[in-house]
N, C-alpha and C positions, 0 to 999 in steps of 0.2 A: 193683466194676471194677476193673484194672489203670492207675491212675494212670499205671504206670510205663511199661505200653507206651503209653498215648494220647499222653504227651510225646517217646515214640523217634515215634511215624509223625504228630504236626505235624510234629515238627523233618525228619524226614526231603521231607515230601511242601512244605515251608517252603524248607527243602534245595534239592529237582528247583529252584523254580522262581524260586528266587534265580541257577542255573546256566543254566537257559531265557534270565533276563533279562538273566545277561552275557554270551548266546552272542549272541542275534539285537544288541545293541550292541555289539560287536564288529565283527558283518554290518553292520551301518547304515556303521558308523565305515569300513569298509571299501570299500561302494559310494561314499561320499562323497569321498572323495580320488581326487583326479587317478593311475593309472598312471604307473610312468614306468622299468619299468621293460625294456618290448614297446616301443621302439622311439619315433617318434614322433608324436605325436596328429595325426588327418589333423580337416582344419579342415573341416568337414562345413558349415557356413554360411558357403562361403566359394565365389563364384564360377568354374570352370570355364574355362578359359581353350579354346579349339579351334587346333591345330599348323597350322601354313599348307605345312609342308614336300613336295616334288613326289615326287608315288611315280614319274616317271618316273629319277628320280634313285637312287632307291632299289635298289642290287646285285639285291639278291633279288627282285625287282620286273619286274626284263627279262630277258624272253623269249630262249632262246638263239639264234644262228640258226643255229647247227652240229646237220647232222642224225644223230639216237641210231639209227641203223637199226641193231643187233645180231643181225641174222639171220649165218644162216651163207653 
């Protein structure tokens, strides 16, 4: 039996396992750390409040009184 080939195979398998373990640790660290680069955090646990804007005062919601008849 070739002992050198067996040792090389074990070394490769060990290296692959170490690499996979490091990759999993990096992924877990990324998921555990808060994101600070993509804008403000959303406070999901805070209660929302309804706005009390009057739609009659909003210019976009008003109906125009000018007729728009484009017939010739």
